[in-house]
N, C-alpha and C positions, 0 to 999 in steps of 0.2 A: 504494500500500500504506500502511495507517495507521502512524503512528509507533510505535516500540516503546520500552519503558521497563524499567529494572532496578528492581524494587520489593521492599520488605520491610516487615513490620509490626513495630514495636518499642516499647519503653518507654524514656523518657529517664531516665537515672540522676541522682541528686542531685549537686550540686557537690562535696560532701564526698568522694563516691566517685571523682570525676574527679581530685581532689587526691591521694588515696591512690594511685590508679593511676599518676599522674605520678611519685610518689616511688618506686614499685616499678620503673617503667621506668628511672629514673635509676640506681637501685642495681644493676639487672641490667646496664645499659650499663657502669657502672664496674667490674663484675665480669668484663667481657669477653664477655658474651653479645651476639651480633650477630643482630638480627632486623629485620623490617619492623615498626616500632613504630606503634601506632595513636595518633593525636592524642587525648589524654584528653578534649578538648572536643568531639570527634566520636564518642565511644563511645555505643553503644546496646545495650540488652538486647533482642536480636532474639527475636521470638516466631515469625514465619513468614517465610521467604525465598520470595518468589513467583516469582522467575525473572529472567533477564537480558533476555528479549525478550517482555515482556507488552505486548499491544496497548493503546494509549491508549483505545480504544473499550471496553475491559474495566473502566475505572476506576469507572464508576458502579456496576456490579454489585458490585465489591470493596468500595466504601464502604458500600453498603447492607448487605452481609454483615457488615462490621466493626461497624456500628451495632447490628445485630440481636444479634450475639454479646455485645457489651458491655452491652446492656440486660439480659442474663440474669445478669450477674456483678456482685456488690457490690464496693466497694473493699476492699483488703486490704493488709497490711503485709509488706514484705520487708526483709531485712538482707543486706548484702554482706560477704564475707570469705572467706579461703582463696585460695591460689594453686596452680595446677596446669597440666597440659598435656594436649592430645589428640594422638594416641591414648594415648601413654604417654611416660615419660621416656626410653625407649630410642630411640624414633624420633619425637621431638616435631615437630608441625606447627603447633600453636597453643598459645600461653600465655594462660591465662585467669584472671580474678578471679571467684570463685564466689559462690554464694548460701548464706548461713548459715541464714536463716529465710525461710519463705514459699515454698519450692520446690513444695509440694503445691498451693498456691493458684495459682501460676504455671502448673503443669501443667494444672489445671482450666480456666484461661483459654485456654491453648493448645488444649485439646480442644474448647472451645466455639467458638473461631475455626476450627479444622479442620473441624468439622461444617458450618459455613457456607461455607467456602472450597472444600472438596473438590468439591462439585457444580458449581463454576465452573471446575474443571480445575486446581486447585492442591492436590495431594495432600500429606499430612503427611510429615514426615521418616521415611524408612524405618528409620533408626537409633534413632528415639525422640527425644524432646525432652530436652535437658540444658541448663537455663538457665545462662548465664554471660555475662560481658563479655570479649570478645577484647581483649587488650592488645598482642599481638604475634604475628607469623606468621613461620615459618621458610620460606625459599624452597626449601630442600632438606630431606631427612629429618633431617639434623642439621647445624646451622649455628651453631657456637659460636665464641667468640673464640679468638685465638691462644693456645695453651698449654692450652686446656681439653680434658680427656680425654673419652672417649665416655660416661662415667658421671656427669659433673659437673653435668649440667643439673638433676638431682634435688637435689643439694646447693645449687646456686644458688637454686632455688625455695624450698627449705627456709629459706634465709637471708633471704628476703624475705617469708615467710609473715606474714599479718596476720589476726587474729581478727575485728577490727571495721573495716569499710571504708565505713561509712555505712548509713543506713536511710531508708526512704521509705514513704509510703502510695501504692499504685498506684491512680489514679483515672481514668486514660485510657490509650488506646493510640494510636499514630500510624502513618500510612502514609507511608513515605518513598520517594522516587526518588533513586537515586545516579547520579552522573555521574563517570566516571573521567577526571579531568583529568591534566595532564602530571605533576604531582608528588604528587597525592593525590586521594582521592574527595571529591566535593562532594555534600551532601545537601539535598534540597528536601522540606519537609514538605507533603504534598498533602492530608491529611485527618486530623482528630482525632476519635476516638470516645470519648465519656465512658462510664465504667462506671455501673451503676445506683446512684442515690443510696441511702445507708443509711436 
């Protein structure tokens, strides 16, 4: 049986954004919020999660699809900012750093990729695409630090809200494979697809 891979398509955020994310994580830790925090140097703005068991033999078709979709899309600017959680602050599962500018252009790129990937067996998100950087995950519906009450997560997030967390020009997307190691995930960049030159 061919090897299987855990694959996703993503944009690499700028260093400034990783630095801001690290400060947010540290402030939430000091406030007593306990979560599985993402290493800021390993953060990605995910466009499509392709699955946990993609056959290695599918790689060529995926790369061709990424190249074709990106040739249709010119570079565009995005800005990061805002902090929140999914699905909501009453039962948080994911803490995220949001997109302040460029969300529409990201959605258009997502749609272009989806149009090429879906015929290969990789359907788009049923819940719709909501661009964000995951900075932490709760293992349970609510996993706050000692002494935190059930409504305090919203207050904690309000206390670390940032309006500006870096900006960048999106000029490429990357295909990554992730390997779940003992202590954290490791990422291998398998392919880079440049956007259409302006």
